[in-house]
N, C-alpha and C positions, 0 to 999 in steps of 0.2 A: 668255771671250775678251777680250783687251785690244786696244784700238784707240788708236793714237797718231798724231798728225800733226805733222810738223816740216818746216822748210825743207829742201829737197834739198841734199845736200852731195856733194863730189867722190866720196866712197866709195860713193855710191848709184848711180853711173853704170851699172855692170854690171847691177844688178837692174832699174833703170828701163828700160834698153835692151832687156832680155828681154821686159818687158811691152809696150813699144812695138813690138817686132818681132812679137809675137803678135797685137797689135791690128791692125797693118798687114796681116798675113796674112789677116785676116778681111774686109777692106774691098774695095770696088770697085777700089781702087788696088793690089791685091796683085800685079798683073803688073809693076808698077814695082819694080825692085830696091831693097831697103832700103839706105840709105846710112849706114853707121856714122859716116863723116866728118861728114856733114850733121847727123846726130842729136847727135853729141858737141859740135858748135859750138852748136847750140840749147840743149843741156843746160847748157853753160857760161854762157849769158847771164844767168840769174837769180843765179848765183854772182858773176859779174863786174860786172853792172849791176843790182843789186837795187832801185834806185829806179824802174826801168822794167819789168823782167821779173820774173815771179813763178814760183817752182817749189816745190811741196810734194810730199812723199811721205807715204803713209799706211802705217803698220805694223800688221799684225794678228798678234798674238802674237809681236811683235818681228821680223816678216818683212815686207820691203817688198812690199805687195800692191796698190799703186796709186800714181798720181801725177797732178798737175794742173800744167799749164804755161800761162802767159798773159802778157799785157803790158798796160800802161796807156798811153793817149794821149788826145789831144783828139778830140772828135767831128768827123768829117771835113768836115761842111758847116755847122758851127755854132760859136759862141763860148761860152766859159765852161762847158764841160761836159767832164768827164773820163770816159772809158769804159775799164773793165777788160774785156778780151776773153779768155775762156778758149779757148785753141786746142786743148788736149787735156785731157780728164778721163777717166782710164782706171782701171779696176779689173781686177785679174788675172782671167783667164778661169776659173781653177780655183775662185774663190769667187763669181763673178758670180751674181746671182739667189739669193743666200743671205741669211740674216738678218745675218750679219757684214758682208756687202757693203753692206747698207743703212746699217749703223752707220759703216762706213768712208767711204761716199759722203757721208753727212751731216757727218761730222767734216771731210772734205776741203773740202766746200762752205763750212762755217762758217769754216774757216781762210782760205779764199779771200775770203770776204766781209769778214772782219776786216782782211785785208791791203788790200783795196780801200778800205775806210773809212780806214785809216791813211794811205793814199796819195791821199786826197781824190777818190776815184772817185764819180761821180754815178750811174753805171749799171754793171751787170755783164751781159755778153752771153756766153752759152756757145755755141760753134760745135759743135753735135752733128752732125758730118759723117761719122762712121765708118759709119753705116747699120747698126749692131749694136744689137739689142734696143731699137729706137726707142720702142716702147710703154712699156717700163720707164723709159727716160730721160725721156720726156715726163711720165709720172706723177710721177717723182721731182721734177723741176724745178717742175712746176705745184703739187705739194704744198708745196714750199718758197716759193711765192709768185710764181714767175716767170710771165710771160705768153708765149704762143707768138707769135713774130714772123713766122712763115712757114715755109718749108721750104728744105732744101738738096737740089738735084737734080744728078745726074751723068749725063752721056752719054759712053759710051765711043766715041771717034771712030776 
């Protein structure tokens, strides 16, 4: 099985949106209607503003099977520190928890780290907020050298 990571392009929109819709449907936020309009605006940011926004797709056997979206900025209460924040790190549900998903996730993270270094990031923070397979996500990031910063909690009001 081949795994390839590249910057997201306009022609990836439909495939990435399908993965995002599927991911959204599994989260605590699934009752909120998915907005194609909002998603498409976010999808365009890494294409239109590549110095601030990052967007990668991972292809498994030449099929878009995941994506990563993030942005870089200054640390909010400190000086001289750049932080790359991963807002979404998603692998298609049909391959999640498989060997190829591990390869795809590693390739996606490595590309993200390289992008962060090229953009002078000092830290990379992943917002694992979907609440899906948290144990797998934790093992993956810890194995890659990340430290747990705490937790994300949601209350439905």
